[in-house]
Structure formats: structure tokens, C-alpha cells
C-alpha positions as CSV (number, residue, x, y, z in Angstrom):
1,M,-194.3,78.2,-104.9
2,R,-191.5,79.2,-105.7
3,R,-191.5,81.8,-102.2
4,A,-192.1,78.7,-100.0
5,T,-189.3,77.5,-101.7
6,I,-186.9,80.5,-100.6
7,A,-188.8,80.6,-97.2
8,L,-187.5,77.5,-96.4
9,L,-184.3,78.1,-98.2
10,L,-183.5,81.3,-95.6
11,L,-184.8,79.6,-92.7
12,G,-182.1,76.7,-93.3
13,L,-179.0,79.1,-93.2
14,L,-180.3,81.0,-90.2
15,L,-180.7,77.8,-88.2
16,V,-177.5,76.6,-89.7
17,S,-175.4,80.0,-88.7
18,G,-177.1,80.0,-85.2
19,H,-176.2,76.5,-84.9
20,T,-172.9,77.3,-86.1
21,T,-172.5,80.2,-83.9
22,D,-173.5,78.6,-80.4
23,D,-170.9,75.9,-81.8
24,A,-168.2,78.2,-82.0
25,F,-169.6,79.6,-78.0
26,D,-169.3,76.5,-77.2
27,D,-166.1,76.0,-78.6
28,E,-164.5,79.3,-77.0
29,E,-166.2,78.6,-73.1
30,A,-164.7,74.9,-73.4
31,T,-160.9,76.2,-74.5
32,V,-160.9,78.8,-71.5
33,S,-162.1,75.9,-68.9
34,T,-159.5,74.0,-70.8
35,E,-156.4,76.0,-70.6
36,E,-157.6,77.5,-66.8
37,E,-157.1,74.1,-65.2
38,D,-156.3,76.0,-61.8
39,S,-159.1,77.9,-61.8
40,P,-162.5,77.3,-60.4
41,V,-164.5,78.7,-63.0
42,V,-166.3,76.3,-65.3
43,E,-169.4,77.6,-67.5
44,E,-172.7,75.8,-66.5
45,E,-176.2,77.0,-68.0
46,D,-174.7,80.0,-68.6
47,S,-173.8,81.2,-64.5
48,I,-170.5,81.1,-63.6
49,Q,-170.0,78.3,-60.4
50,Y,-168.0,80.1,-57.6
51,E,-165.5,78.1,-54.9
52,S,-164.8,80.4,-52.3
53,P,-160.9,81.6,-52.4
54,R,-158.4,80.0,-51.2
55,V,-156.1,81.5,-48.7
56,I,-152.7,81.2,-49.5
57,P,-150.6,80.9,-46.2
58,G,-147.7,83.5,-45.6
59,K,-149.7,85.7,-48.0
60,F,-152.4,87.4,-45.7
61,Y,-152.2,89.4,-42.6
62,F,-156.0,88.6,-42.6
63,A,-158.5,87.0,-44.9
64,E,-162.4,86.5,-45.1
65,H,-164.8,85.9,-47.4
66,F,-167.5,84.8,-45.4
67,D,-168.5,81.7,-46.9
68,D,-168.4,79.9,-43.2
69,R,-170.3,80.8,-41.1
70,D,-168.9,78.6,-38.5
71,A,-165.6,80.1,-39.0
72,F,-167.5,83.6,-38.8
73,G,-168.5,83.3,-35.3
74,K,-164.5,82.1,-34.0
75,K,-163.0,85.3,-35.9
76,W,-165.2,88.1,-35.2
77,V,-166.7,90.1,-32.3
78,K,-169.6,91.7,-31.7
79,S,-168.7,95.7,-29.9
80,Q,-170.7,95.7,-26.4
81,A,-169.6,99.0,-25.9
82,K,-170.9,102.4,-25.8
83,K,-169.7,105.6,-26.9
84,D,-168.5,108.9,-24.2
85,N,-170.7,111.9,-23.7
86,T,-173.7,110.5,-25.3
87,A,-177.5,109.6,-24.5
88,D,-177.9,106.4,-23.3
89,E,-180.9,105.1,-25.6
90,I,-178.3,105.9,-28.8
91,A,-175.1,105.3,-26.9
92,K,-175.0,101.4,-27.2
93,Y,-173.4,99.7,-29.7
94,D,-176.7,97.2,-30.5
95,G,-176.3,96.9,-34.5
96,V,-177.3,93.8,-35.9
97,W,-175.3,92.1,-38.3
98,E,-175.5,88.8,-40.1
99,V,-174.1,86.8,-42.6
100,E,-176.1,86.1,-45.1
101,A,-176.6,85.9,-49.4
102,P,-176.9,89.2,-50.8
103,Q,-180.5,90.5,-51.5
104,R,-179.6,90.1,-55.2
105,P,-177.4,86.5,-55.7
106,I,-175.0,87.0,-58.1
107,L,-172.5,83.7,-57.3
108,K,-174.1,80.1,-55.7
109,Q,-172.9,80.4,-52.1
110,D,-170.9,83.5,-52.2
111,L,-172.0,84.4,-48.3
112,G,-171.2,88.3,-47.2
113,L,-171.2,90.7,-43.4
114,V,-174.7,92.7,-43.8
115,L,-175.1,95.3,-40.9
116,K,-179.5,94.8,-40.9
117,S,-179.8,97.9,-39.1
118,K,-180.2,101.6,-39.7
119,A,-180.2,104.7,-37.1
120,K,-178.3,102.8,-34.7
121,H,-174.2,102.5,-33.6
122,A,-172.8,98.8,-34.9
123,A,-169.0,97.7,-34.3
124,I,-167.6,94.3,-35.2
125,A,-163.6,93.7,-35.5
126,S,-161.4,90.7,-35.7
127,R,-157.7,90.2,-34.9
128,L,-155.5,89.8,-38.3
129,T,-154.0,86.1,-38.2
130,K,-150.0,88.2,-37.8
131,P,-149.7,92.0,-36.8
132,F,-148.8,94.1,-40.1
133,V,-145.6,96.0,-39.5
134,F,-144.5,98.4,-41.6
135,T,-141.1,98.1,-42.5
136,D,-139.9,97.4,-46.0
137,K,-142.9,96.1,-48.3
138,P,-146.1,97.7,-48.8
139,L,-149.5,98.1,-47.3
140,V,-152.6,96.5,-49.4
141,V,-156.3,96.6,-47.8
142,Q,-159.0,95.4,-50.3
143,Y,-162.5,94.5,-49.9
144,E,-165.9,94.9,-51.5
145,V,-169.0,96.9,-50.7
146,T,-172.3,97.0,-51.7
147,L,-175.1,99.2,-50.7
148,Q,-177.8,97.1,-51.3
149,E,-180.3,99.8,-50.4
150,G,-178.6,102.7,-51.7
151,Q,-176.9,105.4,-49.4
152,E,-178.5,108.9,-48.2
153,C,-175.9,109.3,-45.4
154,G,-173.5,106.6,-43.5
155,G,-170.6,105.3,-44.2
156,A,-168.9,101.8,-45.4
157,Y,-165.3,102.3,-44.8
158,I,-163.2,100.0,-42.6
159,K,-160.8,100.5,-39.8
160,L,-156.9,99.1,-39.2
161,L,-157.0,99.1,-35.6
162,S,-153.7,99.5,-34.3
163,A,-152.0,97.5,-31.8
164,G,-152.0,98.2,-27.8
165,K,-154.1,97.5,-25.0
166,E,-156.9,99.6,-26.3
167,T,-157.3,96.6,-28.9
168,T,-156.8,93.6,-26.3
169,D,-160.2,93.3,-25.4
170,L,-162.2,94.0,-29.5
171,S,-166.0,93.6,-27.9
172,Q,-164.9,97.1,-25.8
173,F,-164.6,98.7,-29.7
174,Q,-165.8,101.9,-30.1
175,D,-165.2,105.2,-32.1
176,K,-162.6,106.3,-29.7
177,T,-160.6,102.7,-30.4
178,P,-157.5,104.2,-31.9
179,Y,-156.8,103.2,-35.2
180,T,-153.6,103.6,-38.0
181,I,-155.5,104.0,-41.2
182,M,-159.3,104.2,-41.9
183,F,-160.2,103.9,-45.2
184,G,-163.5,103.5,-47.7
185,P,-166.8,105.2,-49.0
186,D,-168.5,107.7,-46.9
187,K,-172.1,110.0,-47.7
188,C,-173.8,112.0,-46.5
189,G,-176.3,114.4,-48.9
190,N,-174.1,116.0,-51.3
191,D,-170.7,115.6,-49.2
192,I,-169.7,112.3,-51.3
193,K,-165.9,110.8,-49.4
194,L,-163.5,108.1,-50.3
195,H,-161.5,108.3,-47.1
196,F,-157.8,107.3,-46.3
197,I,-156.8,108.7,-43.0
198,F,-153.7,108.2,-41.2
199,R,-153.2,108.7,-37.5
200,H,-149.3,110.3,-37.4
201,V,-147.2,110.3,-34.4
202,N,-145.3,112.8,-33.7
203,P,-141.8,111.8,-33.1
204,L,-141.3,115.0,-30.4
205,N,-143.8,114.5,-27.3
206,G,-146.0,111.1,-28.6
207,T,-149.1,113.3,-29.7
208,I,-151.3,111.9,-32.7
209,T,-152.7,114.2,-35.1
210,E,-155.1,112.6,-38.1
211,K,-154.3,113.4,-41.5
212,H,-157.1,113.5,-44.4
213,C,-156.2,112.6,-48.0
214,R,-157.4,115.5,-50.3
215,K,-160.5,114.6,-52.1
216,S,-160.3,112.7,-55.8
217,K,-160.5,114.6,-58.8
218,D,-162.9,111.6,-60.3
219,R,-166.0,111.1,-59.8
220,I,-167.4,108.2,-57.2
221,E,-171.3,108.6,-56.6
222,E,-172.5,105.6,-58.9
223,P,-171.3,102.8,-56.4
224,F,-173.8,105.3,-53.5
225,R,-176.7,105.0,-56.2
226,D,-176.2,101.5,-58.3
227,K,-177.0,98.7,-55.4
228,Q,-174.2,96.9,-56.9
229,P,-170.6,95.2,-55.6
230,H,-167.8,97.7,-55.8
231,L,-163.7,97.0,-54.9
232,Y,-162.1,99.0,-52.7
233,Q,-157.6,99.0,-52.6
234,L,-155.5,100.9,-50.8
235,I,-151.9,100.5,-51.1
236,V,-149.6,102.5,-49.2
237,R,-145.7,102.0,-50.1
238,P,-142.6,102.4,-48.0
239,D,-141.4,105.0,-50.5
240,N,-144.3,107.5,-48.8
241,T,-146.5,106.7,-52.0
242,F,-150.7,106.0,-51.8
243,E,-153.1,104.6,-54.9
244,I,-156.5,104.4,-54.2
245,R,-158.6,102.6,-56.5
246,V,-162.2,101.9,-57.1
247,D,-163.0,98.2,-59.8
248,H,-159.4,98.1,-60.3
249,A,-159.3,102.0,-61.8
250,I,-157.4,104.3,-59.5
251,V,-159.1,107.4,-59.0
252,N,-156.7,109.2,-56.3
253,E,-153.0,108.8,-56.0
254,G,-150.1,110.7,-54.3
255,S,-147.1,110.9,-51.2
256,L,-148.3,110.7,-47.8
257,L,-145.6,114.2,-47.3
258,T,-147.5,116.8,-49.2
259,D,-151.3,115.6,-49.8
260,F,-152.4,115.9,-46.7
261,A,-154.1,117.8,-44.3
262,P,-152.8,119.3,-42.1
263,P,-149.3,118.3,-43.8
264,V,-147.3,115.5,-42.0
265,N,-144.2,118.1,-40.9
266,P,-145.2,121.4,-39.4
267,P,-143.4,124.3,-41.3
268,R,-139.8,125.4,-39.5
269,E,-141.1,129.2,-39.2
270,I,-143.8,130.5,-37.5
271,D,-145.7,133.8,-36.7
272,D,-144.2,135.8,-33.6
273,P,-147.4,135.5,-31.2
274,T,-146.2,138.3,-29.4
275,D,-145.2,140.4,-32.3
276,I,-148.2,142.8,-32.5
277,K,-148.9,145.6,-35.4
278,P,-147.9,149.2,-34.4
279,T,-151.2,151.7,-34.2
280,D,-150.1,154.1,-36.3
281,W,-149.1,151.2,-39.7
282,D,-150.7,152.7,-42.7
283,E,-151.4,150.1,-44.9
284,R,-153.5,152.3,-47.6
285,E,-151.7,152.2,-51.2
286,K,-154.2,155.0,-52.0
287,I,-155.9,158.0,-50.2
288,P,-158.5,160.3,-51.5
289,D,-156.6,163.3,-53.2
290,P,-156.6,166.1,-50.0
291,D,-155.9,168.9,-53.0
292,T,-159.2,168.2,-54.7
293,K,-162.3,169.4,-53.8
294,K,-166.0,169.3,-54.8
295,P,-167.6,171.5,-57.8
296,D,-170.1,174.0,-56.8
297,D,-172.2,172.9,-59.1
298,W,-172.4,169.5,-58.2
299,D,-175.5,168.7,-55.8
300,E,-175.6,165.5,-53.9
301,D,-179.2,165.7,-52.6
302,A,-180.4,165.0,-56.6
303,P,-182.6,162.2,-56.5
304,P,-181.5,159.7,-58.8
305,Q,-184.8,159.8,-60.6
306,I,-188.1,162.4,-61.4
307,P,-191.7,162.3,-62.2
308,D,-192.0,163.0,-66.0
309,A,-193.3,166.5,-66.3
310,S,-194.3,166.1,-70.0
311,A,-196.9,162.9,-68.9
312,S,-200.8,163.3,-68.6
313,K,-202.9,161.9,-66.6
314,P,-205.0,159.7,-68.6
315,E,-208.5,160.3,-69.9
316,G,-211.5,158.4,-67.4
317,W,-209.0,158.1,-64.8
318,L,-211.1,157.5,-61.2
319,D,-209.4,160.1,-58.7
320,D,-212.4,159.1,-56.4
321,E,-212.3,155.6,-56.3
322,D,-209.6,153.2,-54.2
323,E,-208.3,150.2,-56.1
324,M,-209.0,148.2,-53.0
325,I,-212.3,147.7,-51.3
326,S,-213.1,146.3,-48.4
327,D,-214.7,143.0,-49.4
328,P,-218.8,143.4,-48.7
329,N,-219.5,140.1,-48.5
330,A,-217.1,139.1,-46.2
331,V,-218.7,138.8,-42.6
332,K,-217.1,138.5,-39.0
333,P,-216.2,135.4,-37.3
334,D,-218.7,134.1,-34.9
335,D,-215.4,133.5,-32.6
336,W,-213.9,137.0,-33.3
337,D,-213.4,138.7,-29.8
338,T,-212.5,142.0,-29.7
339,D,-210.6,142.3,-26.4
340,M,-208.1,139.6,-27.9
341,D,-208.8,140.3,-31.7
342,G,-209.0,143.9,-31.9
343,E,-211.7,145.7,-33.9
344,W,-212.3,143.2,-36.7
345,E,-212.2,144.8,-40.6
346,A,-213.3,142.9,-43.8
347,P,-210.9,141.9,-45.9
348,L,-209.4,144.1,-48.7
349,V,-210.6,142.7,-52.3
350,P,-209.8,144.9,-55.7
351,N,-212.5,147.8,-56.8
352,P,-214.4,146.0,-59.1
353,I,-215.4,150.1,-60.6
354,C,-211.2,149.8,-61.4
355,E,-211.6,146.6,-63.4
356,K,-212.9,148.7,-66.3
357,A,-211.4,152.1,-65.6
358,V,-207.8,153.1,-66.3
359,G,-207.1,153.5,-63.5
360,C,-207.9,154.6,-59.6
361,G,-206.8,156.6,-56.7
362,V,-204.3,159.4,-56.9
363,W,-203.1,159.7,-60.4
364,K,-199.3,160.1,-60.0
365,A,-196.7,160.6,-63.2
366,P,-194.3,158.1,-64.2
367,L,-190.5,158.2,-63.2
368,I,-187.8,158.8,-65.3
369,P,-183.9,159.2,-64.8
370,N,-182.7,163.0,-63.3
371,P,-180.4,164.1,-65.9
372,N,-178.9,166.3,-63.4
373,Y,-177.8,163.6,-61.0
374,K,-174.7,163.3,-60.3
375,G,-174.6,161.0,-56.5
376,K,-172.4,161.3,-53.9
377,W,-169.3,163.3,-54.6
378,R,-165.4,161.3,-54.0
379,A,-162.2,162.9,-54.6
380,P,-159.9,160.7,-56.6
381,L,-157.3,158.5,-55.2
382,I,-153.8,159.2,-55.2
383,D,-150.7,157.1,-54.2
384,N,-150.5,157.4,-50.3
385,P,-146.5,158.7,-49.8
386,N,-147.4,156.9,-46.3
387,Y,-147.4,153.3,-47.2
388,Q,-146.0,151.1,-44.9
389,G,-147.0,148.0,-46.8
390,K,-148.8,144.8,-45.5
391,W,-148.5,144.4,-41.7
392,A,-147.3,140.8,-41.0
393,P,-146.0,139.5,-37.6
394,K,-142.2,139.0,-37.6
395,K,-141.1,134.3,-38.1
396,I,-139.8,133.0,-35.3
397,A,-138.2,129.3,-35.2
398,N,-141.3,127.2,-34.4
399,P,-140.2,125.3,-30.9
400,D,-142.3,121.8,-32.2
401,F,-140.8,121.3,-35.6
402,F,-139.7,117.9,-36.5
403,E,-139.2,116.6,-39.8
404,D,-140.6,113.0,-40.5
405,L,-139.6,111.7,-44.0
406,N,-140.8,108.3,-43.7
407,P,-144.2,108.5,-42.4
408,F,-144.9,105.2,-43.8
409,R,-143.8,103.6,-40.5
410,M,-146.7,104.2,-38.8
411,T,-148.1,102.4,-35.8
412,T,-148.1,98.6,-36.0
413,I,-152.0,97.2,-37.4
414,A,-153.8,94.3,-35.3
415,A,-156.9,94.4,-36.0
416,V,-159.6,95.1,-38.9
417,G,-163.1,96.6,-37.3
418,I,-165.7,98.3,-38.9
419,E,-167.6,100.8,-36.5
420,L,-170.4,102.8,-38.6
421,W,-173.8,104.4,-37.8
422,S,-175.6,104.3,-41.2
423,M,-179.4,106.0,-42.0
424,S,-179.3,102.9,-45.0
425,S,-179.6,99.5,-44.3
426,D,-178.1,96.0,-45.8
427,I,-174.8,97.1,-46.5
428,L,-172.7,94.2,-47.1
429,F,-169.2,93.8,-46.8
430,D,-167.4,90.8,-48.3
431,N,-163.9,89.7,-49.4
432,I,-161.9,91.3,-46.9
433,I,-157.8,91.0,-47.1
434,I,-154.8,93.1,-45.8
435,T,-151.4,91.9,-47.3
436,D,-148.4,92.8,-48.7
437,D,-148.1,91.5,-52.3
438,A,-150.5,93.4,-54.5
439,V,-150.6,90.4,-56.7
440,A,-151.9,88.4,-54.7
441,A,-154.6,90.5,-54.3
442,D,-155.7,90.9,-57.5
443,Q,-155.1,86.9,-57.5
444,W,-158.6,87.4,-55.0
445,A,-160.2,89.5,-56.6
446,A,-160.1,87.0,-59.5
447,Q,-161.4,84.7,-57.9
448,S,-164.5,86.7,-56.4
449,Y,-165.0,90.4,-57.6
450,D,-164.4,90.1,-61.0
451,L,-166.1,87.2,-60.7
452,K,-169.0,88.7,-60.0
453,R,-168.9,91.6,-62.5
454,K,-168.1,89.1,-65.6
455,Q,-171.8,87.6,-64.4
456,I,-174.1,91.2,-64.2
457,D,-172.0,91.5,-67.4
458,R,-173.5,88.6,-68.8
459,E,-176.7,88.9,-67.5
460,A,-177.0,92.6,-68.7
461,E,-175.7,91.7,-72.8
462,T,-177.9,90.8,-74.9
463,L,-177.6,88.5,-77.7
464,V,-176.5,91.3,-80.4
465,T,-174.2,92.2,-78.1
466,R,-172.7,88.6,-77.0
467,L,-172.6,88.0,-81.0
468,V,-170.7,91.6,-81.6
469,N,-168.3,90.7,-78.3
470,Y,-167.7,87.3,-80.4
471,T,-166.6,88.7,-83.6
472,N,-164.6,91.7,-82.1
473,E,-162.6,88.3,-80.6
474,N,-162.8,86.2,-84.0
475,P,-162.4,88.3,-87.2
476,W,-163.4,85.5,-89.6
477,M,-166.5,85.4,-87.7
478,W,-167.4,88.2,-90.6
479,G,-167.1,85.6,-94.1
480,V,-169.8,83.5,-92.4
481,Y,-172.1,86.8,-91.8
482,V,-171.5,87.3,-95.3
483,V,-172.4,84.0,-96.7
484,V,-175.0,82.8,-94.1
485,V,-176.7,86.9,-94.0
486,G,-175.2,88.7,-97.2
487,L,-176.2,86.1,-99.8
488,P,-179.9,84.9,-98.8
489,L,-180.7,88.5,-98.4
490,S,-179.3,89.3,-101.9
491,I,-181.3,86.3,-102.9
492,A,-184.7,87.5,-101.4
493,I,-184.1,90.9,-102.9
494,F,-183.4,90.0,-106.0
495,F,-186.2,87.1,-106.4
496,L,-189.0,90.1,-104.7
497,C,-188.1,92.5,-107.5
498,S,-188.5,89.8,-110.4
499,S,-192.0,88.8,-109.0
500,S,-193.1,92.4,-109.1
501,K,-191.9,93.2,-112.5
502,D,-193.9,90.2,-113.4
503,K,-196.9,91.0,-112.2
504,S,-196.9,94.2,-113.9
505,I,-197.5,91.8,-117.8
506,P,-200.6,89.9,-117.5
507,D,-200.6,86.2,-118.9
508,A,-202.8,85.6,-121.4
509,T,-202.7,81.7,-121.3
510,K,-204.8,82.1,-117.7
511,Y,-207.6,84.0,-119.3
512,K,-207.5,81.1,-122.2
513,K,-208.7,78.8,-119.3
514,T,-210.7,80.9,-117.2
515,D,-214.0,83.0,-117.2
516,E,-212.0,85.9,-115.7
517,P,-212.7,89.9,-117.1
518,V,-210.1,90.3,-120.2
519,P,-208.3,93.3,-121.5
520,D,-209.5,93.9,-124.4
521,D,-208.2,97.5,-125.3
522,L,-206.2,99.8,-123.0
523,I,-208.2,103.2,-122.7
524,G,-207.3,106.0,-121.2
525,D,-205.0,105.6,-118.2
526,G,-205.3,101.7,-118.1
527,P,-206.5,98.9,-119.2
528,Q,-210.8,98.2,-119.3
529,V,-211.7,94.9,-118.1
530,R,-214.6,93.0,-120.2
531,N,-216.3,89.4,-119.8
532,K,-216.6,87.1,-122.6
533,S,-220.3,87.6,-122.4
534,D,-220.0,91.0,-122.2
535,L,-218.4,91.2,-126.0
536,D,-221.5,93.0,-127.8
537,E,-221.8,95.6,-125.1
538,P,-220.0,99.3,-126.3
539,T,-217.0,99.9,-124.7
540,P,-215.7,103.6,-123.6
541,L,-212.7,104.9,-125.9
542,N,-210.7,107.6,-125.1
543,T,-211.5,111.1,-124.8
544,Q,-209.8,112.6,-127.8
545,E,-213.0,110.5,-130.0
546,S,-215.8,111.3,-127.0
547,R,-214.2,115.3,-128.1
548,T,-215.1,114.4,-131.9
549,H,-218.5,112.9,-131.3
550,G,-219.6,116.1,-129.0
551,K,-219.5,118.4,-132.5
552,G,-222.3,118.4,-134.2
553,D,-220.7,120.4,-136.9
554,N,-217.4,122.5,-137.8
555,N,-218.2,125.3,-136.2
556,G,-217.9,123.9,-132.7
557,A,-221.3,123.9,-131.4
558,D,-222.2,121.0,-129.3
559,D,-225.1,119.1,-130.8
560,G,-225.3,116.2,-128.6
561,V,-224.5,112.4,-128.4
562,N,-225.7,109.3,-130.5
563,N,-226.1,107.1,-128.2
564,S,-226.4,104.3,-130.7
565,P,-223.9,101.9,-132.3
566,R,-223.2,102.9,-135.9
567,G,-225.0,101.5,-138.7
568,G,-223.0,102.5,-141.3
569,G,-219.7,101.8,-143.6
570,G,-217.5,101.1,-140.3
571,E,-218.0,97.0,-140.3
572,G,-215.6,94.9,-142.3
573,E,-212.8,96.7,-141.4
574,D,-209.5,96.4,-139.6
575,D,-208.6,98.1,-136.1
576,E,-206.2,101.3,-137.2
577,D,-209.3,102.2,-139.1
578,D,-210.7,103.8,-135.6
579,E,-208.6,106.0,-135.6
580,E,-210.4,107.6,-139.0
581,Y,-213.6,107.6,-137.8
582,A,-213.8,110.9,-136.4
583,T,-212.3,112.4,-139.5
584,R,-215.2,110.6,-141.4
585,D,-218.1,111.6,-139.5
586,D,-216.7,115.5,-140.3
587,D,-217.7,115.1,-143.7
588,D,-220.0,112.8,-143.6
589,D,-222.5,115.9,-143.2
590,G,-226.3,113.6,-143.5
591,E,-224.8,111.4,-140.3
592,E,-223.7,114.6,-138.4
593,G,-227.2,116.0,-139.0
594,A,-229.4,112.3,-138.2
595,E,-226.5,111.8,-135.1
596,D,-226.7,115.5,-134.0
597,E,-230.6,114.9,-133.9
598,E,-230.5,111.6,-131.4
599,D,-227.1,113.5,-129.4
600,D,-229.7,116.3,-128.1
601,G,-232.0,114.4,-127.3
602,E,-229.8,112.8,-125.2
603,I,-228.7,116.4,-123.8
604,I,-232.5,117.5,-123.4
605,N,-233.2,114.1,-121.1
606,A,-230.0,114.8,-118.8
607,K,-231.3,118.3,-118.7
608,E,-234.6,117.6,-117.5
609,S,-233.3,114.8,-114.9
610,R,-231.0,116.9,-113.2
611,G,-233.2,119.9,-113.0
612,T,-232.6,121.1,-109.3
613,E,-229.0,121.3,-110.6
614,S,-227.5,124.8,-111.3
615,E,-226.6,125.2,-114.5
616,D,-222.8,125.1,-114.6
617,E,-223.7,121.7,-112.7
618,T,-226.0,120.1,-115.4
619,E,-223.8,121.8,-118.5
620,H,-220.2,120.0,-116.7
621,N,-222.3,116.6,-115.8
622,V,-223.7,116.1,-119.4
623,Q,-220.3,117.0,-121.3
624,T,-219.1,114.3,-119.2
625,R,-221.8,111.5,-120.4
626,T,-221.5,113.0,-123.7
627,E,-218.1,111.7,-123.7
628,T,-219.1,108.7,-122.3
629,V,-221.5,107.4,-124.8
630,T,-219.3,108.5,-127.5
631,A,-216.1,106.5,-126.3
632,S,-218.5,103.3,-126.0
633,V,-219.9,103.7,-130.0
634,A,-217.0,103.6,-131.2
635,A,-215.7,101.2,-129.0
636,T,-218.2,98.7,-130.1
637,E,-217.6,100.0,-133.7
638,G,-214.0,98.3,-132.2
639,T,-215.6,95.6,-131.2
640,R,-218.1,94.0,-133.7
641,K,-214.8,93.5,-135.9
642,R,-212.8,91.3,-133.6
643,K,-214.0,87.5,-133.1
644,P,-215.4,86.4,-129.9
645,R,-212.5,84.4,-128.0
646,R,-213.7,80.8,-126.8
647,E,-212.7,78.8,-124.9
């Protein structure tokens, strides 16, 4: 009853704790929703309600969330072009584009642009709301990519198309269409890149050169294999600095002037192409000493190893047997053509005779290092007195030199395009924006990508993780844990320990009301249980008394055991006299003689009944029975002195 009460108490406390925690979580979520009244995020059945990000007029040069299929059809143009210098069967841009929900929906009503096909050229483009001109405001490009099937070889980058006649008709968008910036992830095998390429115009002759940003030092493999959405952001500032972020974390940054290859500005001087190294120019710093000669005892022909002269052929070596012999079981194939295939020979197999011998064939002594080997002789090196240094052509002024100190002022951007060839399908693009305000880009991400990450993290969280996070935000929860968890646990441990102690103490009242076995005497290592109906039966005593009764006289001879109760002088005495019983037996010679005779009979009977056993085992078993019977006699004496218990 007490345990049931404790269990109910613990269960009630845990239920109250869970209800309190849930209420706390609910209160917090309600508070967040109240404080952020302008935010479209509300909690509903543990999922985030999504609304398409709102496009603020004047903030974005381009903004696309792909949630409106009708608007998508009006804004985006699929390429109908063909690649130059490519076979007709693969030259056409016939990749399939669809606006659809992700394979693993995260936010309800959230759609994206998906490249459905693989191993095909695909291109699609859309014109900016207004061209982006590089003046005194930064360029911020941001978009999401989800590689729903992973990526083995292919890209997921976008191109910011340059303004001009080549971008007037977006249906002819292809790989040769001029672009200002190419940005985004790319992978093929183990070659993983995060492209940032800008096309720089030479101010002297108008030629265009692609400038490639140095590779990021951070590892960026995860987006190619986790099949989750990832946010890519590029910021190019008027001071010629740039910054690349992945999932809001900076992975690369630097300067347009110093962190691109080839560099924006060419060198002031170049090697004179007409300058040729003279034929007598000596570039050797060291030369062999001409005054040194090879010693007369230097043998260049000595081998590095020689046979061991101290070795001898082992006994049993079979010189006349070959290690490999023709397979006697081999048969020439029926289709063997001697004219075409040559003379047939059976394949070689290991000689079975050699398997049991020390060795077969011609015996050769093992090789050891040659102590006289010195190798090729070479004269020592000395400084070259004619050394003229490393030759290099003369430097001349670079006729193509220019210095562009503001490469940020790139070609105006008129459109955004995606032109890919990938071996993976179902590449999803979403939330593509171009702006000059980094804060506006972060706000857009907060209404789109951040909600997705929050939902993904929430689905991955366990109850324990959520509880820990909530506790870190609300330290007062530690007090609740102490009261709700610590106190019941302490009570449970206390009662469990006390109940284990109670079990070790016999309940005397229990035996007075039942016929269950009653512990009488503590004999040996534990209590011996007896029934009321067996009170007159012998009870084993300790081994000390059994050893005393096993002795027939003072000489220590084992004369047997008395198997019957004592008839003399012990009745009517207290239990304390039991300890004197052995002493009185030693003094009473007459009684010892009678008991010895009975003990001898017991031993003889025991030996006869186990005649098939070995002599040592027989003596051990008789001794054991002797001790048991003797203990029974002594216990019977003590039992007769007690009054039988009655209900």
C-alpha cells in the first residue's frame, strides 16, 4: 500500500511538471508572436506558417520567390538557343524547368524553380526590374540552392548578365552570352568550388578578361551531400572589397585588386621577348674539382652484392628436380589451331616433389653486401670561378600596362540567368534577390531561408534538446527541476532503502497468525525454518557440536554417531545448558560407550550402502552424516525444553 501511494505521488508530480513545462513553452511562443506582430511567423501545431516574402518597392533590383506560378511564366524566359561547335544531338538547350514544391516540403505553400533533367544543357533567364549600375552602392546577390539528389558533377551557380545587345533576346541565352558576374557552387568529383568570377574590361583596348577569386579556405562540401537548402550571398562594395557567405557564415573575403587571378592590373614591366641568353653564360654555382683524381684502388665495376662464400647447400636439396613442371592433367583444347596459335604447351604447375624437399633446381648461395663496393667515383665539388648567376631576360616597359584602381565599376547588370549542365537532377533554386542593401537581404532571408532552417532544426530536436534550450533561456527552470525531479527521487530512494532494511527483520506477529514455517534457532549461516507439526523432529545443530559427538573417546578415534535422542539428564534444563552438553558427554564414559556402539552401527550401514564408491568419498560422506545426525540430537534436546507455540 505504501509503495502504491509513493508511485501515485511520483506520477502526479511528473504530470504536473510536464504540464507546467508545456505551459511555459506555450507562453514563450505566444510572447514571441505578440512581440513580432508584423512578422508572418506564427506557431500552429508545431509547424511554421509561411507567407511569401514581401517585395519592398525601391529596395530590390530583382526579387523572386517563385511562389506565384502565373507571375513566373511572365517574368522568366526559357532558352531556345544551341551551343556553338557542339554536336546537334547535345547542342540544344532542352533541359526541363518546373516550378514546384521541394521533394521534402519544409514550409507549406513554398515553391521553387527546379531543374528536372540531367545530362542536358539547360538555361533560363529573367530581366531585372531596373538595371544595376555600379556607382557608389554595394552589390548584394543572394539566393538559395537545394541539391535534392546531391551532386556528383555539375554546378548550381547563377549569372548576372551584362547590359547590351547580346542580352536583348533572352530566348537566345547560352554559355557565350556576356555576363558581369558568375556566382555559386560547382563540383565535379573531388574538385569543389564556390565561384566568384567577374569579367573585367581593359580600359585601353576594351578586351574582356575573366578574373577568378581565390579558393575559400573553409570546407564547403556539406551543401553538396546533405540535400538541404543553403543560402549563398555575395557582397561587392565600392571600396573594392568583397564578402562571400554561406548560411550567413563568411567563407571568403578579400579585395578585387589582390585576391583574383589573373590580377586586375598587369605588371608595369615585362620580360624583353627579344632578349636571348648568351651561349657562354655559365649558371653553375659548383663544378667538379679538376685537380682531383680517382684513387688507383677504386673499382667502379665491383658489384654491390656478392654470393656468400660461407654458405653451403642444405642437405636434401634436389638439384635434378625443376621447381615448375608441366601440368600432367592438362589437355590441349579441341579448338587449338597450331597454325594460328602455335605449338601447344601444357601450363606449368608447382612440382609436388619439391613441396616436401628443402629445395629444387640449381642451388645458389645467398647474396651479401660487397665490402669492396664503392660505386661510381665522382670528384668533389668546388665553387665555380666563372659563375655568372642565374640568367634572366631584361625588363622593358609593359606596352599594355594600365592601372584600374576601381575595378568595382563593372559592366551594368541587366538580367539574371541560370545556365547549367549537370549530372544530377532536381536542383532547386529559390529566393533570388539583387539589391544594394544588405539589411534588406537579411530581412528577406529571415522571411524565407531562416524559417526553413528553424523548421528543420525543430523537426530534428528531441524533447530533451528542447527542454535544455528552454532551460538555458529561462534559468529559473532549474528550481523547478530540483522540486519536481530531485525531491520525488530523494523520497523514492529513502523508502526503497528503508523497505530493504525491514525485509531483513522477521515479523513475529506474522508467524503467530499463520501456519508458515517458524525460524527457531540460528544454526550455521542462517535460520532453519520448522513447522509447528515438526517441533518434535530433530533439528541440525552447528558443526561444533557435531564434531564433539563424532568423538568416541579422548583419544580422538571416530567411533560413530548416536542417531537417537539423548535419554538422560538433559531434560528440564535451560537452553544455555546446550553448550555444556559436549563437555558432559566427554566425562560420561558409560554413555559414550553406548553411543559409540550406535554410532558404529550408523557408520557400518553407511559404508555398506555406498560400497561402490571410493574409500575417500565414503569416509567423507559418513563424516558428513555423522555431523548432521549429531546436530539433530542436540537440537531435539533443545526443542523438547521449549513449549510448543499455539495459535
